[in-house]
C-alpha positions as CSV (number, residue, x, y, z in Angstrom):
1,M,-14.2,4.6,-43.7
2,S,-12.6,6.2,-46.6
3,N,-8.8,6.3,-47.3
4,Q,-9.1,10.0,-46.8
5,D,-10.3,10.1,-43.2
6,Q,-8.3,11.3,-40.6
7,I,-7.5,8.7,-37.3
8,V,-7.5,11.2,-34.3
9,Q,-5.6,9.7,-31.4
10,I,-7.0,11.7,-28.5
11,A,-4.2,11.8,-26.2
12,E,-2.0,13.2,-29.1
13,L,-4.3,16.2,-29.5
14,M,-4.7,17.1,-26.1
15,Q,-1.4,18.2,-26.5
16,R,-1.2,19.5,-29.4
17,S,-4.5,21.5,-29.0
18,G,-3.9,22.7,-25.5
19,V,-7.4,21.3,-24.7
20,K,-7.2,19.0,-21.7
21,F,-8.5,17.6,-19.0
22,G,-8.5,19.6,-15.5
23,T,-10.7,19.5,-12.2
24,S,-14.0,19.9,-14.3
25,G,-14.1,18.8,-17.8
26,A,-11.8,19.7,-20.5
27,R,-11.0,23.2,-21.1
28,G,-8.9,25.6,-23.3
29,L,-8.5,28.8,-25.0
30,A,-11.9,29.2,-27.2
31,S,-9.6,29.9,-30.2
32,D,-7.5,26.1,-29.7
33,M,-11.3,24.7,-28.8
34,T,-11.5,24.7,-33.0
35,D,-14.6,22.8,-34.0
36,R,-12.8,19.6,-34.8
37,V,-11.1,19.2,-31.7
38,C,-14.5,19.7,-30.3
39,Y,-15.8,17.5,-32.3
40,A,-13.0,14.7,-31.6
41,Y,-13.9,15.0,-27.9
42,T,-17.4,14.5,-28.1
43,L,-16.8,11.4,-30.2
44,A,-14.4,10.0,-27.6
45,F,-16.7,10.4,-25.1
46,M,-19.5,8.3,-27.0
47,Q,-17.1,5.6,-28.0
48,H,-15.9,5.8,-24.3
49,L,-19.9,4.9,-23.1
50,K,-20.6,2.7,-25.6
51,S,-17.4,0.7,-24.7
52,S,-18.6,0.7,-21.1
53,G,-21.8,0.1,-21.7
54,D,-23.5,2.7,-20.7
55,L,-24.9,4.2,-24.2
56,I,-27.2,1.5,-26.5
57,A,-28.4,2.1,-30.1
58,G,-30.6,4.6,-30.5
59,A,-30.0,7.0,-27.2
60,S,-30.8,10.4,-27.1
61,I,-27.9,12.6,-25.4
62,A,-29.3,16.0,-23.8
63,I,-27.1,19.2,-24.6
64,A,-26.5,23.1,-22.8
65,G,-24.4,25.5,-22.8
66,D,-23.5,29.2,-21.1
67,Y,-23.8,32.7,-22.5
68,R,-20.1,32.9,-23.3
69,S,-19.6,34.1,-27.2
70,S,-17.9,30.7,-27.9
71,S,-20.6,28.3,-26.7
72,P,-22.8,28.5,-29.8
73,R,-20.2,27.5,-32.4
74,I,-18.8,24.5,-29.8
75,I,-22.7,23.2,-28.7
76,A,-23.3,23.2,-32.6
77,A,-20.1,21.0,-32.8
78,V,-21.1,18.9,-30.1
79,V,-24.7,18.2,-31.6
80,M,-23.0,17.3,-34.7
81,A,-21.0,14.9,-33.7
82,V,-23.5,13.4,-31.4
83,H,-25.9,13.3,-34.8
84,D,-22.3,11.2,-36.9
85,F,-22.1,9.0,-34.0
86,G,-25.7,8.1,-34.5
87,F,-27.5,9.3,-31.3
88,T,-30.3,11.7,-31.0
89,P,-28.9,15.0,-29.8
90,I,-31.6,16.8,-27.5
91,N,-30.9,21.2,-27.3
92,C,-31.6,22.2,-23.9
93,G,-30.3,25.4,-24.5
94,L,-28.6,28.1,-22.2
95,I,-29.3,26.5,-18.8
96,P,-26.9,26.0,-15.5
97,T,-25.3,22.4,-15.8
98,P,-27.4,21.0,-12.8
99,A,-30.3,21.7,-14.6
100,V,-28.8,19.7,-17.6
101,A,-27.8,16.8,-15.6
102,C,-31.0,16.7,-13.7
103,Y,-33.2,16.6,-16.5
104,A,-30.6,13.6,-18.2
105,M,-30.2,11.4,-15.4
106,D,-34.1,12.0,-14.5
107,K,-34.5,10.0,-18.4
108,G,-31.4,7.9,-18.1
109,M,-29.5,9.4,-20.5
110,A,-25.7,11.1,-20.9
111,S,-25.7,15.1,-21.3
112,I,-22.5,17.3,-22.7
113,M,-22.4,21.2,-20.9
114,V,-20.7,23.2,-23.2
115,T,-19.0,26.1,-20.4
116,G,-15.5,27.5,-19.0
117,S,-17.8,28.1,-15.8
118,H,-16.1,31.5,-14.3
119,I,-13.0,31.4,-16.6
120,P,-12.8,34.2,-18.9
121,D,-14.5,34.9,-22.4
122,D,-11.1,34.3,-24.0
123,R,-11.4,30.1,-22.7
124,N,-14.2,27.7,-22.3
125,G,-14.9,24.2,-22.0
126,I,-16.8,20.7,-22.3
127,K,-18.5,19.0,-19.4
128,F,-19.1,15.4,-19.9
129,Y,-22.1,13.4,-18.3
130,K,-22.9,9.8,-17.8
131,P,-26.3,8.4,-17.4
132,A,-25.8,8.0,-13.5
133,G,-23.9,11.7,-13.3
134,E,-20.4,13.1,-13.6
135,I,-17.4,11.5,-15.4
136,L,-15.1,9.9,-12.9
137,K,-11.5,10.0,-13.8
138,E,-11.6,6.4,-14.1
139,D,-14.2,7.7,-17.2
140,E,-11.5,10.6,-17.7
141,Q,-8.6,8.5,-18.6
142,G,-11.0,6.1,-21.0
143,V,-11.9,9.5,-22.9
144,C,-8.4,10.1,-23.4
145,S,-7.6,6.4,-24.2
146,Q,-9.7,6.7,-27.6
147,S,-8.7,7.1,-31.1
148,V,-11.5,8.7,-33.0
149,V,-11.8,9.1,-37.0
150,I,-12.7,12.1,-38.4
151,P,-14.5,11.7,-42.1
152,E,-12.7,13.7,-44.4
153,G,-13.7,17.0,-46.0
154,L,-15.9,17.8,-42.7
155,F,-13.5,20.5,-41.6
156,S,-11.6,22.7,-43.1
157,S,-7.6,23.5,-42.3
158,D,-8.5,26.2,-39.6
159,G,-10.3,23.3,-37.7
160,S,-13.7,25.1,-38.2
161,V,-16.6,23.3,-40.0
162,N,-17.3,23.2,-43.8
163,N,-21.1,23.0,-43.8
164,P,-22.2,24.7,-40.3
165,Q,-25.7,22.7,-39.6
166,T,-28.3,24.6,-37.7
167,L,-29.6,23.2,-34.2
168,A,-32.9,22.0,-33.3
169,D,-35.6,23.8,-31.6
170,E,-34.5,24.1,-28.2
171,E,-36.1,21.4,-25.6
172,P,-37.5,23.7,-22.4
173,E,-38.2,20.7,-20.4
174,A,-34.8,20.2,-19.0
175,S,-35.3,24.3,-17.1
176,R,-39.3,23.3,-16.6
177,M,-37.9,20.1,-14.1
178,F,-35.4,22.0,-12.4
179,I,-37.5,24.7,-11.3
180,Q,-40.1,22.5,-10.1
181,R,-37.4,20.4,-8.5
182,Y,-37.4,23.6,-5.9
183,L,-41.0,24.4,-5.6
184,D,-42.2,20.7,-4.8
185,F,-39.5,20.6,-2.1
186,F,-39.7,23.4,-0.5
187,P,-42.5,24.4,1.6
188,A,-45.6,26.6,-0.5
189,G,-45.0,30.3,0.5
190,C,-41.9,29.3,2.7
191,L,-40.0,32.8,1.7
192,K,-42.7,35.1,1.9
193,G,-42.0,38.3,3.8
194,R,-38.6,38.0,2.5
195,T,-36.4,39.9,-0.4
196,V,-34.2,38.4,-2.3
197,G,-32.0,40.5,-4.6
198,V,-30.7,38.0,-8.0
199,Y,-27.5,39.4,-8.9
200,E,-27.9,38.4,-13.0
201,H,-24.5,39.3,-14.2
202,S,-24.0,36.8,-17.1
203,T,-24.6,33.8,-15.0
204,V,-26.9,30.8,-17.1
205,A,-28.6,30.5,-13.9
206,R,-30.0,34.0,-13.8
207,D,-33.6,33.4,-14.8
208,I,-34.2,30.2,-13.0
209,L,-32.7,31.6,-9.8
210,G,-35.4,34.6,-10.0
211,G,-38.3,32.5,-11.0
212,I,-37.7,29.6,-7.9
213,F,-37.1,32.6,-5.3
214,Q,-40.1,33.9,-6.7
215,G,-41.9,30.6,-6.8
216,L,-41.5,30.1,-3.1
217,G,-42.8,33.4,-1.9
218,A,-39.9,36.1,-2.0
219,T,-39.8,39.2,-3.6
220,V,-37.4,39.1,-6.1
221,V,-35.4,42.7,-7.5
222,R,-33.4,41.8,-10.5
223,L,-29.9,43.7,-10.0
224,G,-27.0,43.9,-12.8
225,R,-27.6,42.0,-15.5
226,S,-25.0,42.0,-18.6
227,E,-24.8,40.7,-22.0
228,A,-21.1,40.4,-22.2
229,F,-19.8,38.0,-20.9
230,L,-18.1,38.3,-16.6
231,P,-16.0,35.8,-15.3
232,V,-17.6,35.4,-11.2
233,D,-15.5,33.3,-10.0
234,T,-16.8,32.1,-6.3
235,E,-13.6,31.4,-5.1
236,A,-11.6,34.5,-5.9
237,I,-14.5,37.0,-5.3
238,R,-13.8,40.5,-7.7
239,P,-13.4,43.4,-5.7
240,E,-16.1,45.4,-7.6
241,D,-18.5,42.0,-6.7
242,V,-17.7,42.8,-3.4
243,L,-18.6,46.5,-3.5
244,L,-21.6,46.1,-5.8
245,A,-23.1,43.6,-3.2
246,H,-23.0,46.0,-0.4
247,Q,-24.2,48.7,-2.5
248,W,-27.3,46.9,-2.8
249,A,-27.8,45.9,0.1
250,K,-27.7,49.1,1.7
251,E,-30.2,50.5,-0.8
252,L,-32.7,48.1,-1.3
253,N,-33.0,46.7,2.6
254,V,-32.7,43.1,1.3
255,D,-32.5,40.2,3.4
256,S,-30.0,38.4,1.0
257,I,-28.6,39.0,-2.4
258,V,-27.8,35.4,-4.5
259,S,-26.3,34.5,-7.7
260,A,-23.9,31.9,-9.5
261,D,-20.9,31.7,-11.8
262,G,-21.4,31.1,-15.5
263,D,-23.1,27.9,-15.6
264,G,-24.7,28.2,-12.4
265,D,-23.0,25.3,-10.9
266,R,-21.3,27.3,-7.9
267,P,-23.6,29.6,-5.8
268,L,-22.6,33.2,-4.6
269,I,-25.1,34.2,-1.1
270,S,-24.7,37.6,0.7
271,D,-25.7,38.0,4.0
272,E,-28.7,41.1,4.7
273,Q,-25.5,43.5,4.7
274,G,-23.8,42.1,1.3
275,N,-21.1,40.6,2.8
276,W,-20.4,37.2,0.7
277,L,-20.3,33.6,2.9
278,R,-17.6,31.5,1.5
279,G,-18.6,28.5,0.0
280,D,-17.3,26.0,2.4
281,V,-19.3,27.6,5.1
282,A,-22.9,27.8,3.7
283,G,-22.1,24.4,2.6
284,I,-22.1,23.3,6.4
285,L,-25.1,25.3,6.5
286,C,-26.7,24.0,3.8
287,A,-25.7,20.2,5.1
288,R,-27.2,20.8,8.2
289,Y,-30.1,21.8,6.9
290,L,-30.9,18.7,4.9
291,G,-29.7,17.1,7.9
292,A,-26.8,14.9,6.0
293,Q,-25.3,12.5,8.4
294,Y,-22.1,11.6,6.0
295,V,-20.1,15.1,4.5
296,A,-17.8,14.9,1.5
297,T,-15.5,18.3,1.1
298,P,-12.2,18.4,-0.3
299,V,-9.4,19.1,2.1
300,S,-8.6,22.8,1.5
301,C,-12.2,23.3,3.1
302,N,-13.0,25.2,6.5
303,S,-12.4,22.9,9.3
304,A,-15.8,24.1,11.3
305,V,-17.8,20.9,9.6
306,E,-15.7,19.1,11.9
307,K,-15.9,21.1,14.8
308,S,-19.5,21.8,14.6
309,G,-20.4,18.2,15.6
310,W,-23.5,17.8,13.3
311,F,-22.3,15.0,11.2
312,K,-21.4,11.9,11.8
313,Q,-18.9,11.3,9.6
314,V,-16.7,14.2,7.4
315,D,-14.3,12.2,4.9
316,R,-11.7,15.1,3.6
317,T,-10.8,14.5,-0.7
318,R,-8.5,16.0,-2.9
319,I,-10.2,19.1,-4.7
320,G,-12.6,18.7,-7.4
321,S,-15.9,17.3,-7.6
322,P,-14.6,13.8,-9.3
323,F,-13.0,13.2,-5.5
324,V,-16.0,14.7,-3.9
325,I,-18.4,12.1,-6.5
326,A,-16.3,9.0,-5.7
327,A,-16.2,9.4,-1.9
328,M,-19.9,10.0,-1.8
329,N,-20.2,6.6,-3.8
330,E,-17.9,4.7,-1.5
331,A,-20.3,5.9,1.1
332,L,-23.5,4.7,-0.4
333,E,-21.9,1.3,-1.2
334,K,-21.2,0.9,2.4
335,G,-25.2,1.5,2.6
336,T,-24.2,5.5,4.3
337,V,-27.4,7.1,4.1
338,D,-28.4,11.1,3.9
339,V,-25.1,11.6,1.8
340,V,-23.9,14.8,0.9
341,G,-21.0,17.0,-0.3
342,Y,-19.8,20.3,-1.1
343,E,-16.8,22.4,-2.3
344,A,-14.8,25.6,-1.5
345,N,-16.4,27.3,-4.3
346,G,-19.8,26.6,-3.3
347,G,-21.0,24.0,-5.2
348,F,-23.0,21.3,-3.3
349,L,-23.9,17.6,-4.2
350,T,-26.1,14.8,-3.0
351,A,-25.8,11.4,-3.4
352,S,-29.1,10.6,-1.3
353,D,-32.5,11.2,-2.0
354,I,-33.4,14.3,1.2
355,T,-37.2,13.8,2.6
356,I,-38.7,16.0,4.9
357,D,-41.7,16.6,5.6
358,G,-42.9,13.6,3.5
359,R,-41.0,16.2,0.6
360,T,-38.5,14.0,-1.2
361,L,-35.3,15.9,-2.8
362,K,-33.9,13.6,-5.5
363,A,-30.3,12.8,-5.5
364,L,-28.2,15.8,-7.9
365,P,-24.4,14.3,-7.4
366,T,-23.4,16.8,-8.6
367,R,-22.7,20.9,-8.1
368,D,-25.8,22.7,-7.5
369,A,-25.9,26.7,-7.2
370,V,-29.8,27.0,-6.3
371,I,-29.9,24.3,-3.4
372,V,-27.8,26.4,-1.3
373,P,-29.2,30.2,-0.9
374,L,-32.7,28.2,-0.8
375,T,-31.6,26.4,2.3
376,I,-29.8,28.8,4.3
377,L,-32.3,31.9,3.7
378,L,-35.4,29.5,4.7
379,M,-33.4,28.3,7.6
380,A,-32.6,31.8,8.7
381,T,-36.6,32.6,8.5
382,E,-37.8,29.7,10.2
383,A,-35.4,30.9,13.1
384,N,-37.2,34.2,12.8
385,T,-33.2,35.8,12.6
386,T,-30.7,37.2,10.0
387,I,-27.8,35.2,7.8
388,S,-25.5,36.8,9.5
389,E,-26.7,35.5,13.3
390,L,-27.6,32.7,11.7
391,L,-23.1,31.9,10.5
392,N,-22.5,32.7,14.2
393,T,-23.7,29.7,15.5
394,L,-20.8,28.0,13.7
395,P,-17.7,27.6,15.0
396,Q,-15.6,30.1,14.4
397,R,-13.3,29.3,11.9
398,F,-12.5,32.0,9.0
399,T,-10.9,31.0,5.8
400,S,-9.6,33.4,2.8
401,S,-7.9,32.1,-0.9
402,G,-6.3,34.1,-3.2
403,R,-4.5,32.9,-6.6
404,L,-1.6,34.3,-8.3
405,K,-2.4,34.6,-12.3
406,D,-0.2,33.5,-15.1
407,F,2.3,31.5,-12.7
408,P,3.5,28.4,-14.7
409,T,2.3,25.1,-13.6
410,E,5.6,24.0,-13.9
411,L,7.7,26.2,-11.2
412,S,4.3,25.4,-8.9
413,Q,5.1,21.9,-8.6
414,S,9.3,22.3,-8.4
415,K,8.6,24.9,-5.7
416,L,6.0,22.3,-4.2
417,S,7.7,19.0,-4.6
418,A,10.7,20.3,-2.4
419,L,7.7,20.4,0.6
420,N,6.3,16.4,0.1
421,S,9.5,14.8,-1.0
422,G,8.0,11.7,1.2
423,S,9.2,12.0,4.3
424,M,7.4,14.4,7.1
425,D,10.2,15.4,9.0
426,Q,12.2,16.8,6.2
427,D,8.9,18.4,4.7
428,M,8.2,20.3,7.8
429,V,12.1,21.4,8.0
430,A,11.5,22.7,4.6
431,A,8.1,24.0,5.2
432,D,9.6,25.8,8.9
433,A,12.1,27.9,6.8
434,L,9.7,29.4,4.5
435,F,6.9,30.5,6.4
436,S,7.4,30.1,10.2
437,D,9.2,33.9,10.0
438,A,5.4,34.5,8.7
439,F,3.0,32.0,11.1
440,G,5.0,30.4,13.7
441,P,6.1,27.0,13.9
442,V,5.2,24.3,11.4
443,A,2.9,21.3,13.6
444,S,1.9,19.1,10.3
445,I,1.6,18.5,6.9
446,D,-1.3,17.1,4.6
447,C,-0.4,16.3,0.5
448,T,-3.7,14.8,0.1
449,D,-4.2,17.4,-3.1
450,G,-1.4,20.2,-3.5
451,I,0.3,21.3,0.3
452,R,-1.9,21.9,3.4
453,I,0.6,23.2,5.8
454,I,-0.9,22.9,9.4
455,F,0.9,25.4,12.0
456,Q,1.1,25.2,16.0
457,S,-1.4,27.9,16.4
458,A,-4.3,25.6,14.7
459,E,-3.7,28.2,11.7
460,V,-3.6,26.8,8.2
461,A,-1.9,27.4,4.5
462,H,-2.7,25.6,2.0
463,L,-1.3,26.1,-1.5
464,R,-2.8,24.5,-4.9
465,P,-1.5,24.5,-8.8
466,S,-5.0,25.1,-10.3
467,G,-6.3,22.0,-12.2
468,N,-7.9,24.5,-15.3
469,A,-5.4,27.4,-15.5
470,P,-1.8,28.5,-15.3
471,E,-2.5,29.8,-11.3
472,L,-1.2,28.9,-7.8
473,R,-4.1,29.2,-5.5
474,C,-3.4,29.8,-2.0
475,Y,-6.4,28.9,1.0
476,N,-5.9,30.5,4.6
477,E,-7.7,29.0,7.5
478,A,-7.6,30.9,11.3
479,A,-9.8,32.1,13.9
480,S,-10.6,35.5,12.8
481,E,-11.5,37.2,9.5
482,A,-9.1,39.7,10.0
483,R,-6.2,37.6,10.5
484,A,-7.2,35.0,7.6
485,E,-7.5,37.5,5.2
486,E,-3.6,38.8,6.6
487,M,-2.0,35.6,6.8
488,N,-3.7,35.3,2.6
489,S,-2.0,38.1,2.1
490,R,0.6,37.8,3.0
491,C,1.1,34.0,1.6
492,L,0.7,35.1,-1.2
493,A,3.5,37.4,-1.4
494,I,5.9,34.7,-0.4
495,I,4.7,33.0,-2.7
496,E,5.0,35.6,-5.7
497,S,8.3,36.1,-4.6
498,W,9.3,32.4,-6.4
499,R,9.3,34.2,-9.4
500,S,12.1,35.6,-8.8
501,S,13.7,33.1,-7.1
């Protein structure tokens, strides 16, 4: 270490740069994610893994990214950090998050995915994976506690690298392995006779999705490819995407339209009429097909999972894949088998190897956007029915969600703290004052993550600040789709009024 080298405290850098950990890795404005910041975060990740024994000398680290305009630059900074730390960077190219994670876990190596998922192109992020899978909250704390050394002269005053390096050639094995994973598990030709529209937009999963469905016998129609990045959010579907799906379904006579978010870990799947399925409903069907006995799912997800009676145990968690994974790991430690999890965004996780008719799908405990549409379309095919008819086999509970953008996190926390005082009676009185005129008397409140209010009607209003952006999310559940949507609209109007109160 030279006298001119800089020692950087990651906790301080987080505050200074604005690039912070949320529910899915580190994220921030792309302009704030300078080469220097991304280099420092990557060093901290590797130091943490080395100190915990998850990285050994000479190890390789798999690296991939999405189609955002800032991703190639950030990938280059990450690669440089891996190289400078004495490890071997493996450039897996622009492929889905679950693809690089699957490859790395199979090889026993750590991995890093440069992606901002569904958020706009002016933002980006970095997801970190240990050889065993996603980093959990304790790992996040370990990364944030690190101090790293930035070599003298490596970066200019604006944080950009002084001598950019050329990336090594892409390693195509990660992409090939991910595709083969599904072609080997599902029966050959199982989707023959089905027509699937693949909404490609700018998801990094677009070519892989089409290839897998074709490989299983489906006729694939590729739709809506975009060279500009589009922020497709599977929890808050854009009105234009709702309209496009209906138009395509009407014009093309498809059995389903499938897609994914920017980094390919959250699925979109429609029925034959172009109606997008809610992610938490799709997750129930996927878990059913895979024969799951145990399901971990966040507190915000549709209660039809319990009401279906299909699963031996359902555990509710805080929102975010690290909490779902922690619950699944705990179930495995207790000897539970056929353990899966899913989130409201549709991302599906398998903690156990799943075997059906002698074919085994190896565990992949990170969000996956491929397994969900495959299982649902295959369920419909095997039952000789449509996806919309398949949905009718579920208990009829409907959810609707929305969000208020540019809603200060401090304001969200201030308002919601009045509903989480530590006294259930006091909290119910406060919730009644805010919501009973719109939704009736309050029956109970769940503060597992945010504030989930259950009314005496069994309807639900769940409020939660986003962990990744200044947004306040609102989830509602009711016995009909129209009522859930009405509740969501009224609930958003109520919390919008908080801005001026």
